[in-house]
C-alpha positions as CSV (number, residue, x, y, z in Angstrom):
1,X,195.2,76.9,60.1
2,X,197.5,76.4,57.1
3,X,200.4,74.0,57.4
4,X,203.6,75.8,58.1
5,X,206.7,75.6,55.9
6,X,208.6,73.7,58.6
7,X,206.1,70.8,58.4
8,X,206.1,70.4,54.6
9,X,207.9,67.0,55.1
10,X,205.1,65.8,57.4
11,X,202.5,66.9,54.9
12,X,204.3,65.1,52.1
13,X,204.5,61.9,54.2
14,X,200.8,62.1,55.0
15,X,199.9,62.6,51.4
16,X,202.0,59.6,50.4
17,X,200.3,57.4,53.0
18,X,196.9,58.6,51.8
19,X,197.7,57.8,48.2
20,X,198.8,54.3,49.1
21,X,195.7,53.6,51.1
22,X,193.6,54.8,48.2
23,X,195.0,52.2,45.8
24,X,192.4,49.5,46.6
25,X,189.6,52.0,46.2
26,X,190.9,53.2,42.8
27,X,191.2,49.6,41.6
28,X,187.7,48.8,42.8
29,X,186.2,51.8,41.2
30,X,188.1,51.1,38.0
31,X,186.8,47.5,37.9
32,X,183.2,48.8,38.6
33,X,183.4,51.3,35.8
34,X,184.3,48.7,33.3
35,X,180.9,47.1,33.8
36,X,179.2,50.0,32.2
37,X,176.5,52.3,33.7
38,X,173.5,50.2,32.5
39,X,174.9,46.9,34.0
40,X,175.8,48.7,37.2
41,X,172.3,50.2,37.5
42,X,170.6,46.9,36.8
43,X,172.8,45.1,39.2
44,X,172.6,47.5,42.1
45,X,168.9,48.1,41.8
46,X,168.0,44.4,42.3
47,X,166.0,43.4,45.4
48,X,168.9,41.4,46.6
49,X,171.0,44.6,47.1
50,X,168.2,46.1,49.2
51,X,168.3,43.0,51.4
52,X,172.1,43.3,51.9
53,X,171.8,47.0,52.6
54,X,169.1,46.5,55.2
55,X,171.1,43.7,56.9
56,X,174.2,45.8,57.0
57,X,172.3,48.8,58.2
58,X,170.5,46.8,60.9
59,X,173.8,45.4,62.2
60,X,175.4,48.8,62.4
61,X,172.3,50.5,63.9
62,X,172.3,47.9,66.7
63,X,176.0,47.1,67.3
64,X,177.4,50.7,67.3
65,X,175.0,52.1,69.9
66,X,175.2,49.0,72.0
67,X,179.0,49.1,72.0
68,X,178.9,52.8,72.9
69,X,176.6,52.2,75.9
70,X,178.6,49.2,77.2
71,X,182.0,50.7,76.6
72,X,181.2,54.2,78.0
73,X,179.3,52.9,81.0
74,X,182.0,50.4,81.8
75,X,184.7,53.0,81.5
76,X,182.9,55.4,83.8
77,X,182.3,52.7,86.4
78,X,185.9,51.6,86.4
79,X,187.6,55.0,86.3
80,X,185.2,57.4,88.1
81,X,183.3,55.4,90.7
82,X,184.0,53.4,93.9
83,X,183.6,50.2,92.0
84,X,185.2,47.3,94.0
85,X,188.1,45.7,92.2
86,X,188.3,48.4,89.6
87,X,191.8,47.3,88.5
88,X,190.7,43.8,87.9
89,X,187.7,44.9,86.0
90,X,189.9,47.1,83.8
91,X,191.8,44.0,82.7
92,X,188.7,41.8,82.3
93,X,186.9,44.4,80.1
94,X,189.8,44.5,77.7
95,X,190.0,40.7,77.5
96,X,187.5,40.4,74.6
97,X,190.3,41.9,72.4
98,X,192.2,38.7,73.2
99,X,189.4,36.5,71.8
100,X,189.1,36.9,68.0
101,X,185.6,37.7,67.0
102,X,185.3,34.7,64.7
103,X,186.5,32.5,67.6
104,X,183.6,33.9,69.7
105,X,181.2,33.1,66.9
106,X,182.7,29.6,66.7
107,X,182.1,29.2,70.5
108,X,178.6,30.5,70.4
109,X,177.4,28.3,67.5
110,X,178.8,25.3,69.3
111,X,177.1,26.2,72.6
112,X,173.8,27.4,71.1
113,X,173.5,26.2,67.4
114,X,170.2,28.0,67.1
115,X,171.8,31.4,67.7
116,X,172.5,32.3,64.1
117,X,171.2,35.1,61.9
118,X,170.9,38.7,63.0
119,X,170.6,38.1,66.8
120,X,173.8,36.0,66.9
121,X,175.7,38.4,64.7
122,X,174.7,41.4,66.7
123,X,175.5,39.7,70.0
124,X,178.9,38.5,69.0
125,X,180.0,41.8,67.3
126,X,178.8,43.9,70.2
127,X,180.7,41.8,72.7
128,X,183.8,41.7,70.5
129,X,183.9,45.4,69.6
130,X,182.8,47.2,72.8
131,X,186.4,47.4,74.0
132,X,187.1,49.7,71.0
133,X,185.0,52.2,72.9
134,X,186.0,51.3,76.4
135,X,189.7,51.7,75.8
136,X,189.8,55.3,74.6
137,X,187.0,56.4,76.9
138,X,188.8,54.9,80.0
139,X,192.1,56.5,79.0
140,X,190.6,59.9,78.5
141,X,188.5,59.7,81.7
142,X,191.8,59.3,83.6
143,X,193.5,62.1,81.7
144,X,190.7,64.7,81.9
145,X,190.9,67.5,84.4
146,X,188.0,67.1,87.0
147,X,187.7,70.8,87.6
148,X,184.7,71.4,85.4
149,X,182.8,68.5,86.9
150,X,183.6,69.6,90.5
151,X,182.3,73.1,89.7
152,X,179.1,71.7,88.3
153,X,178.5,69.6,91.4
154,X,179.3,72.6,93.6
155,X,176.5,74.5,91.8
156,X,174.0,71.9,92.8
157,X,174.0,69.3,90.0
158,X,173.8,65.6,90.9
159,X,176.8,63.4,90.1
160,X,175.0,62.0,87.1
161,X,174.0,65.4,85.8
162,X,177.5,66.7,86.2
163,X,178.9,63.9,84.2
164,X,176.3,64.5,81.4
165,X,177.0,68.3,81.4
166,X,180.8,68.4,81.7
167,X,182.4,65.0,81.1
168,X,180.5,63.4,78.2
169,X,181.0,66.4,75.9
170,X,184.7,66.2,76.4
171,X,184.7,62.5,75.7
172,X,183.4,63.1,72.2
173,X,186.8,62.6,70.4
174,X,187.3,59.2,72.1
175,X,183.7,58.0,71.8
176,X,183.3,59.1,68.2
177,X,186.6,57.5,67.3
178,X,185.6,54.2,69.0
179,X,182.2,54.2,67.3
180,X,183.9,54.8,64.0
181,X,186.2,51.8,64.5
182,X,183.2,49.6,65.4
183,X,181.3,50.8,62.3
184,X,184.2,50.2,60.0
185,X,184.9,46.7,61.4
186,X,181.2,45.9,60.9
187,X,181.3,47.0,57.3
188,X,184.4,44.7,56.6
189,X,183.5,41.8,59.0
190,X,183.5,38.4,57.3
191,X,184.3,35.6,59.7
192,X,181.6,36.3,62.3
193,X,178.9,36.9,59.7
194,X,179.8,33.8,57.7
195,X,179.7,31.6,60.8
196,X,176.4,33.1,61.9
197,X,175.0,32.8,58.4
198,X,174.0,36.4,58.3
199,X,174.4,37.9,54.8
200,X,175.9,41.4,54.4
201,X,177.8,43.1,51.6
202,X,181.0,41.6,52.8
203,X,179.8,38.0,52.7
204,X,178.2,38.7,49.3
205,X,181.5,40.1,48.0
206,X,183.4,37.0,49.2
207,X,180.9,34.8,47.4
208,X,181.2,36.7,44.1
209,X,185.0,36.5,44.2
210,X,184.9,32.8,45.2
211,X,182.7,32.1,42.1
212,X,185.1,34.1,40.0
213,X,182.6,34.6,37.2
214,X,182.3,38.4,37.6
215,X,184.8,40.6,39.3
216,X,182.7,43.6,38.2
217,X,179.8,42.4,40.3
218,X,182.1,42.1,43.4
219,X,183.5,45.5,42.7
220,X,180.1,47.0,42.4
221,X,179.2,45.6,45.8
222,X,182.4,47.0,47.1
223,X,181.5,50.5,45.8
224,X,178.4,50.4,48.0
225,X,180.7,49.6,51.0
226,X,182.8,52.6,50.1
227,X,179.7,54.8,50.1
228,X,178.7,53.5,53.5
229,X,182.2,54.2,54.8
230,X,182.0,57.8,53.6
231,X,178.7,58.1,55.4
232,X,180.2,56.8,58.6
233,X,183.2,59.1,58.3
234,X,180.9,62.1,57.8
235,X,178.8,61.2,60.8
236,X,182.0,60.8,62.9
237,X,183.3,64.3,61.9
238,X,180.0,65.9,63.0
239,X,179.8,63.8,66.3
240,X,183.4,64.4,67.2
241,X,183.2,68.2,67.2
242,X,186.2,70.5,67.8
243,X,186.1,70.9,71.6
244,X,189.5,71.1,73.2
245,X,190.4,68.4,75.6
246,X,194.0,69.3,76.6
247,X,194.8,71.7,79.4
248,X,198.1,73.3,80.3
249,X,198.8,73.3,84.0
250,X,198.9,71.2,87.0
251,X,195.2,70.8,87.1
252,X,195.3,68.2,84.3
253,X,197.2,65.8,86.6
254,X,194.7,65.9,89.4
255,X,192.7,62.8,90.1
256,X,188.9,63.1,90.1
257,X,187.0,62.2,93.3
258,X,185.3,58.9,92.7
259,X,181.5,58.9,92.9
260,X,180.1,56.5,95.6
261,X,178.0,53.8,94.0
262,X,176.0,53.0,97.1
263,X,173.0,50.9,96.3
264,X,174.1,50.7,92.7
265,X,177.2,48.7,93.6
266,X,175.6,45.3,93.1
267,X,173.8,46.1,89.8
268,X,177.1,47.6,88.5
269,X,179.0,44.5,89.4
270,X,176.3,42.3,87.9
271,X,176.4,44.3,84.6
272,X,180.1,44.0,84.3
273,X,180.0,40.3,85.2
274,X,177.5,39.6,82.5
275,X,179.5,41.5,79.9
276,X,182.8,39.6,80.8
277,X,181.0,36.3,81.1
278,X,179.4,36.5,77.6
279,X,182.4,38.0,75.9
280,X,185.3,36.1,77.5
281,X,184.2,33.2,79.7
282,X,181.9,31.5,77.1
283,X,184.5,31.5,74.3
284,X,187.4,30.4,76.5
285,X,185.5,27.6,78.2
286,X,184.2,26.4,74.9
287,X,187.7,26.3,73.4
288,X,189.0,24.4,76.4
289,X,186.2,21.9,76.1
290,X,187.0,21.3,72.4
291,X,190.7,21.0,73.3
292,X,189.9,18.0,75.6
293,X,187.9,16.5,72.8
294,X,190.9,16.4,70.4
295,X,192.3,12.9,70.1
296,X,195.9,13.8,69.1
297,X,197.9,16.9,68.2
298,X,199.7,14.8,65.6
299,X,196.6,14.9,63.4
300,X,196.6,18.7,63.0
301,X,197.0,20.0,59.5
302,X,199.6,22.7,60.4
303,X,202.5,22.8,62.9
304,X,201.3,25.0,65.8
305,X,204.8,26.2,66.6
306,X,205.6,27.3,63.0
307,X,202.3,29.1,62.5
308,X,202.6,30.8,65.9
309,X,206.0,32.2,65.0
310,X,204.8,33.3,61.6
311,X,201.8,35.0,63.2
312,X,204.0,36.8,65.7
313,X,206.3,38.1,63.1
314,X,203.5,39.4,60.9
315,X,201.8,41.0,63.8
316,X,204.9,42.8,64.9
317,X,205.7,44.1,61.4
318,X,202.1,45.1,60.7
319,X,201.7,47.0,64.0
320,X,204.9,49.0,63.5
321,X,204.0,49.8,59.9
322,X,200.6,51.0,60.8
323,X,201.8,53.3,63.6
324,X,204.6,54.8,61.5
325,X,202.1,55.4,58.7
326,X,199.5,57.0,61.0
327,X,201.8,59.5,62.7
328,X,202.0,62.2,59.9
329,X,198.2,62.3,59.3
330,X,197.3,62.3,63.0
331,X,199.9,65.1,63.7
332,X,198.7,67.3,60.9
333,X,195.0,66.9,61.8
334,X,195.7,67.8,65.4
335,X,198.0,70.7,64.9
336,X,196.7,72.2,61.6
337,X,193.0,71.4,61.5
338,X,191.7,72.3,58.0
339,X,189.6,70.8,55.3
340,X,192.8,69.6,53.6
341,X,194.3,67.9,56.6
342,X,190.9,66.4,57.5
343,X,190.7,65.0,53.9
344,X,194.2,63.4,54.2
345,X,193.1,61.6,57.4
346,X,189.6,60.6,56.1
347,X,190.8,58.9,52.9
348,X,193.0,56.6,55.0
349,X,189.8,55.2,56.4
350,X,188.1,54.3,53.1
351,X,190.0,51.0,52.3
352,X,189.5,49.8,55.9
353,X,185.8,49.4,55.2
354,X,186.6,47.0,52.3
355,X,186.8,43.3,53.0
356,X,190.3,41.9,53.1
357,X,189.7,39.9,49.9
358,X,189.0,43.1,48.0
359,X,192.1,44.9,49.3
360,X,194.2,41.7,48.7
361,X,193.0,41.3,45.1
362,X,193.5,45.1,44.4
363,X,197.1,44.8,45.7
364,X,197.7,41.7,43.6
365,X,196.5,43.7,40.5
366,X,198.8,46.6,41.3
367,X,201.8,44.4,42.1
368,X,201.4,42.2,39.0
369,X,201.0,45.1,36.6
370,X,203.2,47.8,38.1
371,X,205.4,46.4,40.9
372,X,206.1,42.8,40.0
373,X,209.0,42.4,42.5
374,X,206.5,42.9,45.4
375,X,204.2,40.1,44.3
376,X,204.2,37.2,46.8
377,X,206.4,39.0,49.3
378,X,206.0,39.8,53.0
379,X,206.3,43.5,52.1
380,X,203.1,43.4,50.2
381,X,201.4,41.6,53.1
382,X,202.5,44.3,55.5
383,X,201.3,47.0,53.1
384,X,197.9,45.3,53.1
385,X,197.8,45.2,56.9
386,X,198.7,48.9,57.1
387,X,195.9,49.8,54.7
388,X,193.3,47.6,56.5
389,X,194.1,48.6,60.0
390,X,195.4,52.1,59.8
391,X,192.3,53.5,61.5
392,X,193.1,51.6,64.7
393,X,196.5,53.4,64.8
394,X,195.0,56.7,63.7
395,X,192.3,56.8,66.3
396,X,194.7,55.9,69.1
397,X,197.2,58.5,68.1
398,X,194.6,61.2,67.6
399,X,193.3,60.6,71.1
400,X,196.8,60.9,72.5
401,X,197.6,64.1,70.5
402,X,194.3,65.6,71.7
403,X,195.6,65.4,75.3
404,X,199.1,66.8,74.3
405,X,198.9,70.7,74.4
406,X,200.3,72.4,71.3
407,X,201.7,75.1,73.6
408,X,204.4,72.7,74.8
409,X,205.8,72.3,71.3
410,X,205.8,76.0,70.9
411,X,207.6,76.4,74.2
412,X,210.2,73.8,73.1
413,X,210.8,75.8,69.9
414,X,211.2,79.0,71.8
415,X,214.0,77.2,73.8
416,X,215.9,76.3,70.6
417,X,214.6,72.9,69.7
418,X,213.8,72.3,66.0
419,X,212.0,69.8,63.8
420,X,212.4,66.2,64.8
421,X,214.0,67.1,68.1
422,X,210.7,68.8,69.2
423,X,208.8,65.7,68.3
424,X,211.2,63.3,70.0
425,X,211.7,65.3,73.2
426,X,208.2,66.7,73.8
427,X,205.5,65.0,71.7
428,X,206.7,61.4,71.6
429,X,206.8,60.9,75.4
430,X,203.2,62.3,75.6
431,X,201.7,60.1,72.9
432,X,203.8,57.0,73.6
433,X,201.0,55.3,75.6
434,X,198.5,56.0,72.7
435,X,201.1,54.8,70.2
436,X,201.5,51.6,72.1
437,X,197.8,51.2,72.2
438,X,197.5,51.6,68.5
439,X,200.3,49.2,67.9
440,X,198.6,46.5,70.1
441,X,195.2,47.0,68.4
442,X,196.8,46.6,65.0
443,X,198.9,43.6,66.1
444,X,195.7,41.9,67.5
445,X,193.9,42.5,64.2
446,X,196.8,41.2,62.1
447,X,197.0,38.0,64.2
448,X,193.4,37.2,63.2
449,X,193.3,38.5,59.6
450,X,192.1,35.9,57.1
451,X,191.5,36.7,53.5
452,X,194.2,39.3,52.6
453,X,196.8,37.0,54.2
454,X,195.6,34.1,52.2
455,X,195.8,36.0,48.9
456,X,199.0,37.9,49.4
457,X,201.3,35.8,51.7
458,X,204.2,34.0,50.0
459,X,203.5,30.4,49.1
460,X,203.6,28.1,52.1
461,X,203.0,30.8,54.6
462,X,200.4,29.8,57.2
463,X,199.0,31.7,60.2
464,X,196.9,30.8,63.3
465,X,193.8,32.4,61.8
466,X,194.2,30.5,58.5
467,X,194.8,27.2,60.2
468,X,191.8,27.7,62.5
469,X,189.5,28.8,59.7
470,X,190.5,25.8,57.6
471,X,189.5,23.3,60.3
472,X,186.4,25.2,61.5
473,X,185.0,25.6,57.9
474,X,185.2,21.7,57.7
475,X,183.2,21.6,61.0
476,X,186.1,19.9,62.7
477,X,185.8,22.0,65.9
478,X,188.2,19.9,67.9
479,X,191.0,20.3,65.4
480,X,190.3,24.1,65.2
481,X,190.5,24.4,69.0
482,X,194.3,24.3,69.4
483,X,194.7,27.3,67.0
484,X,192.0,29.2,68.8
485,X,193.6,28.5,72.1
486,X,197.0,29.8,70.8
487,X,195.4,32.9,69.3
488,X,193.9,33.7,72.7
489,X,197.1,33.0,74.6
490,X,199.0,35.0,72.0
491,X,196.7,38.0,72.5
492,X,196.5,38.1,76.3
493,X,199.9,39.8,76.8
494,X,199.1,42.3,74.1
495,X,195.8,43.1,75.7
496,X,197.5,43.6,79.1
497,X,199.7,46.2,77.4
498,X,196.4,48.1,76.7
499,X,195.8,48.3,80.4
500,X,199.1,50.0,80.8
501,X,198.1,52.5,78.2
502,X,195.0,53.5,80.2
503,X,197.1,53.9,83.3
504,X,199.9,55.9,81.6
505,X,197.4,58.3,80.0
506,X,196.7,59.7,83.4
């Protein structure tokens, strides 16, 4: 469907956002092209590149399916079964978002120093990223009309068969979006993989830029990541499909009858307890243990209060910027699905697959050459956060819009509402829970971002993540513990807001 003339402003805004997010990709490709085709071919065809590609592929091939299984099964147990204490489990299953992934890695290597390499990396990333699947799946399960499932069961299908035939296909937008977030985070992950000593393209890129001898080599590695991102985006488009989720009418507000677990109650509780124990209890207990091992807070390298306030301010600004930037593209894709609107949304995902150091260096190049007043300003840091974490906001908004029937906006226009009034009066209340979810997901990511902040923040700016990484990289785990504890405490209220998003989607 072509974009109507009344939405040309939205299309222009979406195009501008897409252009800004493409800046790092353009800079990376430009740097890579300066190396020359012969050098690029020789460099990228080395056996080392094959090893990095296999490592990255193995991690994605294990973590994404594992996150899908854990997140989907947990969401179904909590939202559609007679699971005891479902409300408590809903909170606990979101708690891994309150524990930064590199803090989990720090905890695991201090508890089990031998757990490094692929096994450790796959374990930590699966535990840390499965909430990206659980959150949209749980929200959509509560919002879906149970009518189709009830009809299937009335025709003789078992509860499990009815779910597979009627519910899972309608969960495709949420599951594919969650899987895409997991894949993109894996492509750009640095902290966990560095701590686990598992080499991927991201860690190799960081090493090249740290050496500083050849920016072209780092850019060539980054082009491979861009290619992998394009592959992930293509797979997600196919997996998502175009099946309609929204329904107009009172049936969409009816609660589904919960499936009795019966003899599966104990195994289900055990499964959830293991997931929560490994992803939350182990890191939190380890951080507390290291806190008690700290001799004095006076010996810390950074003032915890100052870095906490700085982190809070950057998280707030970054979350707002990403949500505002995501609205035009998500709206166009939902209301005017076409190759052009899909392209505008897809390009916003490309830079998110790049490590923060690549995006940071690209923005440094752009600001120094063409926008000098932005160099070493908070504005440039916020732009970097919006570029890096826009997919979190986009996936959340897309899920919310999928459950907001377009017919309601048409009805509002027939009653005399126009332009922004339709969005404010009809659409915004419907997508507000999803927008809040996207804001929280971005804010959580900003509060733990490392490399882009280090490169772009004004001189003297320090955050909890930077302070933690500085101490942990020196193997001073006791000195790193206070910053890890504050990051967890800072993230808990944000994570609890995600629980409200699940409830308000229904």
